[in-house]
Backbone bond lengths (Angstrom), bond angles and torsions (degrees), N, CA, C in turn:
res aa  C-N    CA-C-N  psi(-1)  N-CA   C-N-CA  omega(-1)  CA-C   N-CA-C  phi
1 M - - - 1.461 - - 1.530 109.46 -
2 T 1.335 115.82 141.50 1.464 121.66 -179.29 1.516 110.40 -109.82
3 A 1.319 115.68 138.58 1.466 121.69 177.46 1.520 109.06 -123.44
4 V 1.327 116.70 141.69 1.462 121.88 175.22 1.526 107.65 -107.41
5 R 1.327 115.31 112.60 1.457 121.39 -173.79 1.525 111.76 -116.51
6 I 1.314 115.14 158.80 1.459 121.17 172.48 1.528 108.28 -79.83
7 R 1.329 116.54 120.69 1.465 120.45 177.41 1.529 111.17 -91.99
8 S 1.336 116.50 -41.23 1.468 118.97 176.99 1.520 109.60 -152.69
9 L 1.314 115.15 156.74 1.467 122.38 177.85 1.519 108.09 -145.30
10 E 1.331 116.53 126.06 1.457 121.53 178.67 1.531 109.69 -136.84
11 I 1.318 115.85 156.50 1.466 121.00 -179.63 1.522 110.07 -128.48
12 Y 1.318 114.39 162.49 1.471 121.12 173.28 1.517 108.05 -143.74
13 H 1.318 115.97 138.00 1.464 120.25 170.75 1.518 108.60 -141.61
14 P 1.326 117.84 155.21 1.464 119.69 178.71 1.518 111.09 -64.03
15 S 1.318 116.56 162.53 1.466 120.97 -176.28 1.521 113.39 -81.63
16 H 1.333 116.49 -17.21 1.463 120.62 -175.08 1.528 110.47 -74.69
17 E 1.328 116.60 113.97 1.467 122.80 -177.15 1.524 110.42 -104.60
18 V 1.331 116.14 134.34 1.467 121.26 -178.30 1.524 108.87 -128.85
19 D 1.327 117.15 133.82 1.464 119.91 -179.52 1.524 111.10 -98.51
20 N 1.334 115.68 178.06 1.459 120.95 -175.69 1.519 113.11 -61.88
21 E 1.317 117.36 -36.21 1.464 120.63 -173.92 1.523 112.62 -59.25
22 Y 1.316 116.30 -33.79 1.465 119.38 178.81 1.524 110.57 -59.73
23 Y 1.341 116.27 -47.46 1.467 120.62 -177.11 1.521 111.66 -73.21
24 I 1.320 116.59 -36.33 1.472 119.90 177.66 1.521 110.18 -59.67
25 E 1.318 116.61 -47.03 1.466 120.84 -179.23 1.524 111.13 -70.35
26 R 1.320 117.05 -40.45 1.464 120.53 -178.02 1.519 111.77 -60.29
27 F 1.326 117.59 -47.76 1.457 120.11 -177.76 1.520 112.34 -81.23
28 R 1.324 117.72 -24.86 1.455 120.01 175.56 1.527 110.50 -62.56
29 Q 1.317 117.35 -34.62 1.465 121.80 178.62 1.531 111.96 -63.58
30 S 1.318 116.96 -24.11 1.464 120.29 177.79 1.529 111.56 -103.20
31 G 1.338 116.19 12.72 1.454 120.81 174.95 1.508 115.45 84.02
32 V 1.322 117.25 17.70 1.459 121.34 -179.55 1.524 108.84 -116.55
33 E 1.327 116.19 128.81 1.467 121.21 -179.46 1.528 109.26 -101.08
34 V 1.335 116.69 121.32 1.466 120.23 -178.39 1.530 112.51 -117.14
35 S 1.312 118.55 1.67 1.466 120.41 -176.25 1.533 111.74 -61.63
36 G 1.334 117.02 -43.70 1.460 120.22 178.82 1.514 111.79 -65.23
37 L 1.327 116.85 -37.97 1.458 121.90 178.76 1.522 110.70 -63.18
38 L 1.333 116.44 -45.94 1.459 120.54 -178.63 1.530 111.12 -63.79
39 K 1.312 116.80 -38.07 1.462 120.66 177.98 1.520 110.62 -67.12
40 A 1.337 116.59 -43.46 1.463 121.03 -177.84 1.530 111.65 -65.76
41 L 1.322 116.37 -37.06 1.461 120.10 -178.53 1.526 112.44 -82.93
42 G 1.319 116.93 -14.30 1.464 119.85 175.36 1.507 114.56 88.44
43 R 1.338 117.06 37.90 1.459 120.64 -179.08 1.529 111.56 -94.08
44 D 1.315 115.64 153.36 1.456 123.23 172.43 1.522 109.19 -138.31
45 K 1.333 115.63 -60.30 1.454 120.34 176.42 1.519 109.00 -139.90
46 R 1.311 115.92 170.07 1.448 121.78 176.66 1.526 108.60 -157.93
47 F 1.335 115.61 163.79 1.461 121.19 -179.81 1.526 108.58 -112.69
48 V 1.340 115.98 128.48 1.462 120.51 -178.20 1.524 109.98 -132.71
49 I 1.306 115.25 150.89 1.460 121.53 179.62 1.525 110.08 -70.37
50 D 1.322 116.36 131.93 1.461 121.06 175.76 1.528 111.24 -128.20
51 S 1.333 116.07 17.91 1.462 121.11 -178.74 1.520 110.07 -130.22
52 P 1.341 118.32 137.42 1.470 120.64 177.49 1.524 112.95 -67.64
53 E 1.322 116.16 -9.30 1.461 120.18 -179.94 1.523 112.54 -82.79
54 E 1.338 117.02 -11.94 1.461 120.01 -178.24 1.522 111.24 -112.41
55 N 1.317 116.09 149.24 1.460 122.20 178.47 1.536 108.21 -163.62
56 T 1.309 115.94 -173.09 1.460 120.30 -178.17 1.526 111.87 -57.49
57 Y 1.332 115.88 -44.95 1.457 119.35 -178.07 1.530 112.16 -66.39
58 T 1.321 118.44 -45.89 1.466 119.74 -177.71 1.530 111.04 -63.80
59 M 1.335 117.55 -37.55 1.466 119.59 176.46 1.524 110.35 -64.26
60 A 1.340 116.47 -42.09 1.464 120.84 179.54 1.520 111.05 -62.04
61 L 1.322 116.84 -40.58 1.459 121.07 179.29 1.525 110.99 -63.95
62 E 1.331 116.62 -43.39 1.468 120.57 178.81 1.528 111.15 -61.17
63 A 1.322 116.58 -47.63 1.470 120.15 -179.72 1.524 111.06 -63.35
64 S 1.324 117.21 -38.01 1.463 121.31 -178.98 1.519 111.20 -66.36
65 C 1.325 117.08 -42.83 1.465 120.93 177.91 1.524 110.41 -60.65
66 K 1.322 116.62 -41.00 1.464 120.43 178.90 1.527 111.53 -65.72
67 A 1.326 116.87 -39.80 1.468 120.66 -179.21 1.524 111.09 -67.26
68 L 1.328 116.80 -40.93 1.460 120.05 177.75 1.525 110.97 -63.85
69 A 1.331 115.98 -43.20 1.465 120.11 179.50 1.522 111.01 -63.26
70 A 1.339 116.97 -42.29 1.461 120.98 -179.70 1.527 111.64 -63.99
71 A 1.336 116.68 -31.59 1.463 121.73 -179.36 1.527 112.09 -86.78
72 G 1.332 117.23 -9.76 1.456 120.51 -176.69 1.515 112.28 69.44
73 L 1.341 115.78 33.89 1.457 121.10 -177.36 1.524 110.80 -118.47
74 A 1.323 115.70 162.72 1.458 122.81 171.56 1.520 108.51 -109.81
75 A 1.328 116.25 162.61 1.466 119.81 -178.97 1.522 111.70 -60.36
76 E 1.343 117.53 -29.40 1.464 121.05 179.08 1.523 112.55 -64.85
77 D 1.332 116.78 -16.24 1.466 120.81 -179.79 1.529 112.55 -81.73
78 L 1.335 117.06 -7.81 1.458 120.91 -176.51 1.525 111.21 -87.03
79 D 1.327 115.40 134.76 1.464 121.19 176.71 1.529 112.29 -101.61
80 L 1.327 115.70 -15.65 1.467 120.72 -176.45 1.521 109.26 -150.58
81 I 1.327 116.14 135.09 1.465 122.35 172.39 1.526 107.84 -126.48
82 I 1.333 116.32 121.74 1.464 121.56 175.49 1.523 108.11 -119.41
83 F 1.305 115.72 128.53 1.459 121.09 177.49 1.527 108.81 -113.77
84 S 1.340 115.94 133.54 1.464 121.00 -179.21 1.517 110.47 -125.19
85 S 1.329 116.21 130.13 1.465 121.32 177.87 1.518 109.29 -165.69
86 Q 1.330 115.71 153.72 1.466 120.59 169.72 1.519 110.33 -108.06
87 T 1.335 115.42 -1.78 1.464 121.32 175.32 1.528 109.04 -130.83
88 P 1.341 117.68 57.66 1.464 120.35 -177.29 1.525 111.43 -65.45
89 E 1.309 115.88 149.32 1.463 119.20 177.06 1.518 110.78 -72.69
90 Y 1.320 116.40 -30.63 1.461 121.10 -178.61 1.526 110.54 -132.53
91 L 1.337 115.90 144.96 1.452 121.83 166.71 1.520 109.88 -98.08
92 L 1.311 116.88 -31.40 1.458 124.12 172.91 1.526 108.04 -131.82
93 P 1.319 119.95 126.15 1.465 127.33 -9.32 1.524 110.09 -74.93
94 S 1.322 116.86 -179.33 1.455 119.06 177.34 1.522 109.36 -65.43
95 N 1.317 115.95 148.85 1.460 120.39 179.46 1.526 111.37 -68.36
96 A 1.325 117.56 -26.80 1.465 120.43 174.90 1.528 110.31 -63.50
97 L 1.337 116.43 -38.88 1.458 119.47 176.42 1.526 111.09 -68.50
98 K 1.327 116.47 -37.60 1.467 119.68 175.22 1.528 109.91 -60.12
99 L 1.336 117.11 -42.38 1.459 120.83 177.78 1.530 110.54 -64.17
100 H 1.314 116.54 -42.62 1.460 120.71 177.70 1.518 109.97 -55.85
101 S 1.319 116.48 -44.82 1.463 121.17 179.57 1.525 111.55 -66.50
102 G 1.333 115.54 -46.40 1.459 120.01 -177.62 1.516 113.14 -65.94
103 L 1.336 116.81 -32.74 1.460 121.46 -178.24 1.524 112.15 -88.12
104 G 1.338 116.71 -25.83 1.458 120.60 -176.73 1.507 112.62 85.95
105 G 1.335 116.70 50.84 1.456 121.25 -178.53 1.522 113.05 -74.23
106 S 1.324 115.63 172.46 1.468 120.64 -177.45 1.530 110.90 -86.59
107 K 1.329 116.13 169.81 1.463 121.17 -179.27 1.518 112.21 -72.32
108 Q 1.313 117.61 -16.97 1.466 121.14 -178.01 1.529 112.97 -92.73
109 T 1.329 118.60 0.23 1.463 121.17 -175.62 1.524 111.57 -76.54
110 M 1.325 115.97 126.65 1.467 121.53 173.63 1.524 108.63 -79.99
111 C 1.341 117.86 135.34 1.475 121.43 -176.03 1.529 110.17 -137.17
112 Y 1.331 115.66 132.48 1.462 118.63 172.39 1.525 110.89 -163.01
113 D 1.332 114.83 160.06 1.461 122.95 176.99 1.518 110.05 -102.50
114 I 1.338 115.50 153.22 1.461 121.14 168.50 1.524 108.62 -135.44
115 N 1.320 115.56 159.84 1.463 121.31 175.99 1.518 108.03 -138.48
116 A 1.325 115.70 109.51 1.464 121.30 173.34 1.529 108.83 -123.23
117 N 1.347 114.68 32.43 1.459 122.29 -179.08 1.530 110.74 55.06
118 C 1.302 118.26 -138.21 1.468 119.55 -174.39 1.523 113.33 -68.55
119 A 1.319 117.33 -12.51 1.472 120.70 175.52 1.525 111.43 -89.02
120 G 1.325 116.92 3.74 1.451 122.43 -167.14 1.509 117.06 -54.85
121 M 1.328 118.02 -52.40 1.460 118.60 -174.63 1.521 111.61 -70.19
122 L 1.327 117.24 -34.90 1.462 119.88 176.84 1.519 110.35 -64.41
123 V 1.323 116.76 -42.71 1.463 120.68 176.30 1.525 110.28 -62.35
124 A 1.330 116.50 -41.61 1.465 120.44 -178.74 1.523 111.57 -63.87
125 V 1.342 117.62 -41.52 1.468 121.05 177.97 1.526 110.40 -66.00
126 E 1.340 116.03 -41.40 1.472 119.84 179.05 1.523 110.91 -64.14
127 Q 1.328 117.04 -44.41 1.461 120.56 -179.65 1.529 111.49 -68.38
128 A 1.330 117.14 -39.78 1.464 120.50 177.38 1.526 110.42 -62.25
129 S 1.331 116.47 -42.07 1.466 120.61 -179.27 1.523 110.79 -62.56
130 R 1.318 116.94 -45.67 1.469 120.06 -179.83 1.531 110.71 -65.70
131 T 1.324 117.15 -37.54 1.469 120.63 177.12 1.520 110.66 -63.71
132 M 1.328 116.75 -43.09 1.467 120.89 -179.26 1.518 111.76 -65.95
133 L 1.323 116.71 -35.71 1.461 120.29 178.94 1.528 112.19 -67.78
134 S 1.318 116.46 -26.27 1.469 120.23 -176.44 1.532 113.31 -102.40
135 N 1.343 116.93 -12.33 1.460 120.53 -175.83 1.527 109.70 -124.85
136 P 1.326 117.75 102.14 1.473 120.66 -176.27 1.520 113.99 -65.20
137 R 1.325 117.49 -13.77 1.466 119.93 178.53 1.535 112.51 -73.10
138 I 1.330 116.18 -20.38 1.467 119.59 -175.83 1.521 109.07 -101.05
139 K 1.311 115.76 103.46 1.462 122.45 -179.12 1.525 112.05 -95.75
140 R 1.324 116.19 -34.43 1.467 120.13 -177.64 1.521 109.81 -136.08
141 A 1.328 115.52 137.34 1.463 121.46 179.78 1.517 110.10 -130.99
142 L 1.306 115.37 140.92 1.467 122.66 171.61 1.523 107.49 -105.12
143 V 1.328 116.54 120.59 1.463 121.74 177.18 1.523 107.76 -116.59
144 V 1.312 116.18 125.90 1.464 121.64 -176.25 1.526 109.53 -124.86
145 G 1.324 116.02 134.03 1.458 121.69 173.42 1.517 108.78 -122.56
146 A 1.318 117.47 126.74 1.466 120.84 -177.94 1.516 109.75 -147.37
147 D 1.335 115.62 144.86 1.465 121.22 175.67 1.518 110.52 -144.13
148 H 1.325 114.91 144.55 1.465 123.81 177.78 1.529 106.72 -130.15
149 F 1.332 115.41 79.54 1.463 120.69 -174.60 1.528 113.14 -85.04
150 S 1.324 117.22 -25.90 1.465 119.09 -170.94 1.521 112.50 -57.80
151 V 1.323 117.84 -34.71 1.464 121.09 -177.75 1.529 111.88 -76.62
152 H 1.319 117.95 -19.53 1.466 121.76 -173.49 1.528 113.66 -101.51
153 S 1.333 117.97 -0.33 1.470 118.98 -172.49 1.530 113.53 -138.58
154 P 1.327 119.51 40.54 1.471 119.42 -174.50 1.522 114.77 -65.15
155 Q 1.337 118.03 -21.80 1.466 121.07 -177.15 1.526 113.17 -104.86
156 E 1.324 117.75 0.05 1.463 121.22 -177.89 1.527 109.76 -102.74
157 P 1.345 118.79 106.91 1.471 121.13 -175.60 1.529 114.34 -56.25
158 V 1.337 117.66 -45.23 1.461 120.19 -176.57 1.526 110.25 -64.32
159 Y 1.324 116.28 -47.00 1.459 119.53 -178.84 1.523 111.35 -71.16
160 H 1.314 117.15 -51.11 1.462 119.67 -170.09 1.522 112.30 -68.14
161 S 1.321 118.41 -35.56 1.460 119.87 -176.39 1.523 113.43 -85.79
162 N 1.322 117.45 -15.14 1.464 120.58 -175.71 1.521 114.27 -111.48
163 F 1.319 117.09 -34.95 1.455 120.23 -175.94 1.524 110.80 -79.16
164 A 1.325 115.39 151.93 1.459 121.64 179.96 1.522 109.04 -136.72
165 D 1.311 115.85 171.08 1.458 122.07 -174.39 1.530 110.38 -106.95
166 S 1.333 116.71 133.22 1.469 119.53 179.44 1.516 110.25 -170.83
167 A 1.343 114.35 172.00 1.460 122.01 173.20 1.513 108.67 -140.29
168 A 1.314 116.09 146.79 1.464 122.47 173.64 1.520 107.68 -131.24
169 A 1.325 116.13 139.14 1.463 121.18 -179.53 1.518 109.13 -130.31
170 V 1.317 116.43 129.12 1.461 121.61 179.14 1.523 108.86 -123.58
171 I 1.308 115.76 138.48 1.457 120.79 174.13 1.524 108.27 -106.20
172 L 1.322 114.75 121.97 1.459 122.37 177.08 1.517 108.58 -100.25
173 E 1.323 116.40 142.34 1.460 120.68 -179.14 1.522 110.05 -133.28
174 S 1.320 114.87 134.82 1.456 121.27 176.63 1.524 108.71 -85.18
175 Q 1.336 117.09 126.13 1.460 122.63 -176.94 1.518 109.94 -134.75
176 E 1.306 116.14 157.75 1.457 120.45 173.05 1.528 109.18 -73.83
177 G 1.317 116.22 141.01 1.450 120.35 179.08 1.511 111.85 124.54
178 S 1.309 115.34 -168.63 1.463 121.70 -178.21 1.522 109.59 -109.70
179 G 1.334 115.77 176.32 1.452 120.82 178.54 1.513 112.39 91.34
180 G 1.327 116.01 -154.18 1.454 120.48 -176.00 1.516 110.92 68.39
181 F 1.333 115.96 -143.55 1.467 120.40 178.31 1.516 110.24 -62.07
182 I 1.350 115.66 133.55 1.466 120.29 -177.69 1.522 112.11 -116.47
183 D 1.336 117.10 -54.02 1.465 118.48 -172.09 1.522 109.67 -164.63
184 S 1.326 115.32 167.20 1.465 121.04 177.09 1.516 109.92 -153.82
185 L 1.323 115.24 159.74 1.468 121.96 176.52 1.519 109.93 -140.36
186 Y 1.324 115.80 143.74 1.462 122.26 175.96 1.522 108.74 -120.28
187 Q 1.331 116.25 142.14 1.468 122.05 169.47 1.519 107.74 -134.29
188 T 1.317 116.28 124.85 1.460 121.19 -174.12 1.520 110.82 -121.46
189 D 1.320 115.39 131.39 1.461 122.87 177.60 1.526 106.82 -142.69
190 T 1.325 117.59 114.26 1.460 120.99 -173.86 1.531 113.17 -93.54
191 A 1.329 116.57 30.41 1.470 120.89 -177.74 1.526 112.16 -62.11
192 V 1.330 117.73 -28.21 1.475 120.43 -178.67 1.529 109.40 -119.29
193 I 1.323 116.28 41.55 1.454 121.84 -172.55 1.529 113.05 -60.79
194 D 1.339 118.63 -31.65 1.467 120.79 -176.31 1.526 113.78 -106.44
195 N 1.327 117.54 14.72 1.467 119.27 -177.80 1.527 113.14 -80.70
196 S 1.314 117.39 -21.08 1.464 121.97 174.76 1.517 107.72 -126.99
197 L 1.328 116.48 115.15 1.460 121.23 -177.30 1.525 110.40 -129.52
198 F 1.327 116.23 133.07 1.458 121.44 176.32 1.524 109.25 -153.90
199 P 1.339 116.93 120.23 1.465 128.71 -6.67 1.532 110.97 -63.84
200 A 1.317 115.79 154.90 1.460 120.95 -171.60 1.521 113.27 -53.11
201 N 1.326 118.08 -41.92 1.463 122.21 -179.15 1.520 112.99 -112.09
202 G 1.322 116.88 18.83 1.455 120.42 177.66 1.520 113.13 85.22
203 L 1.321 116.09 158.75 1.461 121.06 -178.55 1.521 112.75 -63.81
204 S 1.332 117.56 -33.87 1.465 119.52 -176.49 1.516 112.20 -65.93
205 N 1.334 117.29 -22.13 1.468 121.18 179.39 1.528 112.88 -104.38
206 L 1.321 116.51 12.32 1.456 120.84 -173.31 1.526 112.66 -58.73
207 Y 1.313 118.17 -33.25 1.462 121.29 -174.63 1.528 112.93 -103.39
208 R 1.326 116.50 8.29 1.462 119.93 -175.50 1.518 113.73 -104.06
209 G 1.333 118.18 -12.49 1.457 121.25 -177.52 1.510 111.49 -120.86
210 D 1.340 115.65 -164.58 1.455 119.36 178.15 1.528 109.71 -86.35
211 A 1.317 115.21 179.75 1.459 120.50 -174.23 1.525 112.33 -59.79
212 A 1.332 116.89 -32.70 1.462 120.59 -178.00 1.523 111.84 -61.95
213 E 1.334 117.38 -27.53 1.458 120.79 -179.08 1.528 111.98 -71.76
214 A 1.339 116.90 -12.18 1.455 120.54 177.67 1.519 111.71 -94.03
215 Q 1.330 116.54 -3.13 1.455 121.04 -176.03 1.532 110.98 -100.87
216 V 1.326 114.76 -177.47 1.463 121.31 178.45 1.525 109.95 -73.22
217 R 1.333 116.23 138.70 1.469 121.19 170.36 1.529 107.54 -120.59
218 F 1.330 115.04 124.31 1.453 120.31 -176.80 1.516 110.42 -123.33
219 T 1.333 116.64 128.52 1.453 123.01 174.20 1.523 107.51 -107.16
220 P 1.327 118.71 113.29 1.474 121.03 -173.67 1.531 113.10 -57.49
221 F 1.324 114.76 146.04 1.454 122.54 174.22 1.521 107.45 -151.90
222 D 1.310 116.73 167.78 1.456 122.14 -179.77 1.520 108.98 -74.07
223 D 1.342 116.75 106.53 1.456 119.84 -174.67 1.532 113.00 -70.98
224 S 1.332 117.46 -13.12 1.470 119.69 177.83 1.523 111.64 -72.89
225 V 1.343 116.86 -1.03 1.462 121.98 179.25 1.527 111.34 -57.80
226 C 1.340 116.86 -25.77 1.474 119.50 -176.97 1.520 113.26 -87.52
227 V 1.331 118.67 -7.70 1.464 121.00 -173.90 1.525 111.68 -62.91
228 D 1.322 117.97 -45.28 1.462 120.76 -179.10 1.524 111.47 -57.38
229 S 1.334 116.62 -46.27 1.458 120.66 179.94 1.525 111.31 -65.90
230 A 1.337 115.80 -38.49 1.466 119.51 178.31 1.524 110.73 -61.16
231 V 1.326 116.59 -45.67 1.468 121.14 -179.82 1.518 110.21 -62.57
232 D 1.326 116.70 -46.21 1.465 120.38 -179.30 1.529 111.83 -61.45
233 S 1.325 116.63 -47.25 1.461 119.57 -175.67 1.520 111.85 -70.48
234 L 1.333 117.68 -39.18 1.462 120.06 178.92 1.526 111.63 -67.04
235 R 1.326 116.07 -40.02 1.460 119.46 178.01 1.538 110.45 -63.43
236 E 1.324 116.06 -44.61 1.463 119.65 178.84 1.517 111.11 -64.22
237 L 1.332 117.43 -41.58 1.460 121.69 -178.95 1.523 111.13 -60.81
238 M 1.326 117.06 -45.70 1.465 120.53 -177.76 1.527 111.67 -72.63
239 E 1.326 116.24 -43.62 1.463 119.03 -177.55 1.526 111.93 -67.58
240 S 1.310 117.34 -40.86 1.464 120.04 -177.90 1.528 112.12 -68.55
241 N 1.354 116.32 -22.28 1.463 119.91 178.31 1.523 112.75 -104.88
242 G 1.346 116.49 7.26 1.456 121.54 175.62 1.520 114.20 65.44
243 I 1.333 116.53 34.16 1.468 120.92 -178.29 1.528 109.41 -101.30
244 R 1.333 115.73 127.94 1.462 121.69 178.36 1.522 110.38 -102.32
245 D 1.315 115.52 156.05 1.462 121.12 -178.43 1.527 111.76 -54.83
246 V 1.338 117.38 -38.53 1.455 121.58 -176.83 1.528 111.87 -64.28
247 E 1.337 117.50 -22.33 1.460 121.58 -179.01 1.524 112.73 -88.21
248 V 1.313 117.02 -10.39 1.465 121.67 -175.14 1.520 110.09 -84.98
249 G 1.333 115.58 129.31 1.458 119.90 177.27 1.507 112.70 -82.45
250 A 1.333 116.91 -35.07 1.469 120.09 -179.32 1.516 110.41 -160.90
251 Y 1.321 114.21 146.37 1.460 122.65 171.05 1.529 106.90 -105.82
252 L 1.331 115.25 122.09 1.458 121.16 -176.19 1.520 108.15 -114.12
253 F 1.335 115.13 96.58 1.457 120.94 -173.98 1.532 111.54 -104.29
254 S 1.319 115.44 169.05 1.462 121.32 171.59 1.521 109.71 -53.29
255 Q 1.320 115.63 138.07 1.459 120.82 -178.39 1.536 111.96 -98.91
256 F 1.331 117.02 16.80 1.464 119.58 -177.95 1.525 112.49 -65.82
257 S 1.327 116.59 -39.57 1.456 119.95 -174.41 1.520 110.41 -143.98
258 V 1.328 116.40 120.48 1.463 119.57 177.11 1.527 109.99 -63.74
259 G 1.334 116.66 -30.11 1.459 120.65 177.80 1.513 112.03 -63.29
260 N 1.334 117.31 -43.38 1.460 120.56 178.29 1.522 111.49 -67.17
261 V 1.330 116.74 -38.44 1.460 120.98 176.90 1.525 109.81 -58.22
262 K 1.323 116.65 -44.33 1.467 120.85 179.56 1.525 111.43 -67.69
263 L 1.329 116.79 -41.91 1.464 120.17 179.93 1.524 111.49 -61.32
264 V 1.332 116.73 -47.06 1.464 120.62 179.82 1.526 110.23 -62.34
265 S 1.332 116.70 -43.52 1.467 121.08 -178.68 1.521 111.46 -62.97
266 E 1.343 116.37 -45.82 1.461 120.80 -179.13 1.516 111.53 -65.18
267 R 1.330 116.92 -41.75 1.464 120.65 -178.64 1.529 111.15 -65.54
268 L 1.324 117.01 -32.29 1.462 120.97 179.95 1.524 111.88 -85.12
269 G 1.336 116.81 -15.22 1.450 120.83 -178.96 1.516 113.06 67.23
270 I 1.322 117.28 36.25 1.457 121.30 -177.50 1.523 110.95 -96.38
271 D 1.315 115.58 164.07 1.457 122.63 -179.32 1.525 109.78 -67.85
272 G 1.330 116.75 110.60 1.456 121.25 -176.37 1.514 114.11 -62.01
273 S 1.337 117.49 -25.08 1.466 120.29 -179.19 1.527 111.84 -69.57
274 K 1.337 116.23 -15.43 1.462 120.30 179.41 1.532 112.53 -93.72
275 V 1.321 116.64 -2.99 1.466 120.71 -176.92 1.521 109.11 -93.71
276 A 1.311 116.24 111.58 1.464 121.44 -174.89 1.523 111.08 -81.48
277 Y 1.344 116.07 131.34 1.463 120.13 173.04 1.524 109.49 -130.88
278 V 1.331 116.51 120.16 1.459 121.79 -179.65 1.523 111.33 -126.38
279 G 1.340 116.51 8.80 1.452 120.70 -178.78 1.513 113.73 -66.24
280 D 1.335 116.60 -16.46 1.464 119.46 177.50 1.522 111.70 -78.34
281 K 1.326 118.51 -27.29 1.458 121.82 -176.29 1.519 113.73 -100.61
282 Y 1.350 117.29 -27.44 1.462 120.66 -179.22 1.525 113.04 -108.67
283 G 1.344 117.97 -8.27 1.450 119.58 -168.91 1.516 109.57 74.84
284 Y 1.332 116.94 -171.65 1.463 119.82 178.04 1.520 108.07 -93.40
285 T 1.312 116.71 115.06 1.459 121.44 -173.19 1.526 113.29 -100.30
286 A 1.317 116.13 18.85 1.464 123.08 168.44 1.524 113.37 60.04
287 S 1.340 118.27 -115.96 1.465 121.11 -167.51 1.519 114.11 -60.14
288 N 1.332 118.41 -24.39 1.467 119.36 -174.58 1.522 114.23 -111.26
289 S 1.338 119.12 9.87 1.468 120.26 -167.42 1.537 114.49 -57.55
290 P 1.348 121.57 -39.53 1.472 118.53 177.96 1.524 112.98 -63.89
291 F 1.336 116.54 -26.25 1.460 119.84 -176.86 1.532 111.83 -82.19
292 L 1.320 117.99 -24.43 1.461 118.85 169.80 1.520 109.95 -68.66
293 A 1.331 116.46 -36.61 1.467 120.38 175.23 1.523 110.46 -63.76
294 L 1.342 117.11 -42.51 1.454 121.20 178.10 1.523 110.69 -64.61
295 H 1.309 117.00 -42.35 1.467 121.06 179.72 1.514 111.53 -55.76
296 D 1.332 117.06 -48.10 1.460 120.13 -177.23 1.527 111.59 -70.01
297 A 1.325 116.87 -35.41 1.463 120.02 178.18 1.529 110.62 -65.26
298 L 1.325 116.99 -39.87 1.458 120.94 176.70 1.522 110.90 -66.90
299 R 1.309 116.08 -44.80 1.466 120.75 -179.67 1.524 111.50 -60.13
300 D 1.323 116.03 -36.95 1.462 120.85 -177.33 1.527 113.23 -86.73
301 G 1.327 117.16 5.14 1.460 120.96 176.46 1.510 114.63 72.71
302 K 1.330 117.61 24.05 1.458 120.74 -178.53 1.524 112.98 -86.53
303 I 1.331 116.84 -9.54 1.463 121.93 -177.85 1.522 108.62 -127.99
304 K 1.327 116.07 138.40 1.460 121.07 176.52 1.521 109.04 -124.99
305 R 1.326 115.49 160.63 1.450 120.46 178.30 1.534 109.81 -58.57
306 G 1.326 114.23 135.52 1.464 120.33 -178.01 1.510 113.09 99.69
307 D 1.345 117.63 -15.32 1.465 120.51 176.32 1.524 109.94 -71.28
308 Y 1.323 114.62 148.16 1.462 119.02 172.38 1.525 109.80 -85.05
309 L 1.324 115.48 140.83 1.462 122.86 176.61 1.524 108.26 -116.01
310 V 1.328 115.96 128.57 1.462 121.34 179.64 1.526 108.33 -114.43
311 F 1.320 116.24 117.14 1.458 122.71 -178.35 1.526 110.20 -105.38
312 W 1.318 114.95 146.99 1.469 120.55 168.92 1.525 108.86 -153.71
313 T 1.326 115.42 137.08 1.459 120.13 172.58 1.525 108.82 -153.70
314 V 1.323 115.33 177.84 1.466 120.12 -175.14 1.517 109.41 -142.18
315 G 1.318 115.96 140.42 1.453 121.79 179.03 1.518 111.29 -109.68
316 A 1.329 115.40 152.29 1.471 121.64 -178.15 1.515 110.21 -53.47
317 G 1.313 113.45 139.07 1.453 116.74 173.22 1.509 119.59 126.67
318 W 1.328 123.68 -45.82 1.453 131.83 8.37 1.523 111.40 -131.60
319 Q 1.342 115.97 161.62 1.458 122.59 179.28 1.526 110.18 -138.55
320 N 1.326 116.21 120.11 1.455 122.24 174.88 1.533 109.04 -84.41
321 V 1.326 115.66 136.52 1.464 121.06 176.44 1.525 108.32 -132.17
322 S 1.314 117.00 128.56 1.447 121.43 175.38 1.523 109.35 -127.18
323 M 1.317 115.67 148.53 1.460 120.32 -175.96 1.522 110.30 -146.79
324 L 1.336 115.56 145.75 1.455 122.53 179.94 1.520 109.29 -121.31
325 M 1.344 115.28 129.98 1.464 121.12 177.01 1.518 109.19 -136.00
326 E 1.329 115.31 156.83 1.456 120.23 166.19 1.523 106.77 -106.83
327 Y 1.329 115.94 122.75 1.466 119.12 -175.16 1.526 111.08 -73.03
């Protein structure tokens, strides 16, 4: 039997730290009040890029180097590189190929990008795991999720005041035995398909309008709309695999809203002490947010090998994704 396990996980974020007061004052000057929003979503501080030398790709490269070092591996040991972002630095070539070049990967390494919005890195880990289980040639995979939203959303209060910049890199390894990746579930409902758009008028119109048309356009909606689906899918995922709350080491949920994290936890009746929330210290880091929660839980010794990990996040549009692993 083959198992796909997490061998290492590392993160990178810029050094520039910004607190809530900056955004409250910034948007108040334009007549927009965001203090209540920041409190409701559970923000305190976040890290954002303030240097032209940093971007989505450079953060991804930093996190990847750290993950390889933590695993005691070289880039030549990788059989697969998947990069996930909704704010990639490049469309041509793929950012996975850029990482391959920057890291010095081998000629046999498969490389590609995916975009599943804020669900991106979870989808990438799930897809990499299923690929590794079916393809014996792929023993080790590097999956990276990174976003640089601050530069693309200066006029959007919800995005600009809540989102932050970061990268997370995980190395998956195929091993003999049981455990590792177990199962996943998707639930898709396109009721708010046009509420988050980037670029605002699409790539084909990028050069026909003003600068604002190249940025994020957000139409507010009740973000708790995904809670029902999250509860249903997580309950089905755990029950169908015979996993009880007492066996779970950590719940790694979307860090977009502390309120939604609490609602999902209460509805499922799970141990709240196992539900990781780091959105107050890192801001909302979009595609990789559950993995920043996992990183801190591992660093703090809250998870041990053999514990079950329950993931859930949601992507714009929207799509719920849940995943079960044994660490």
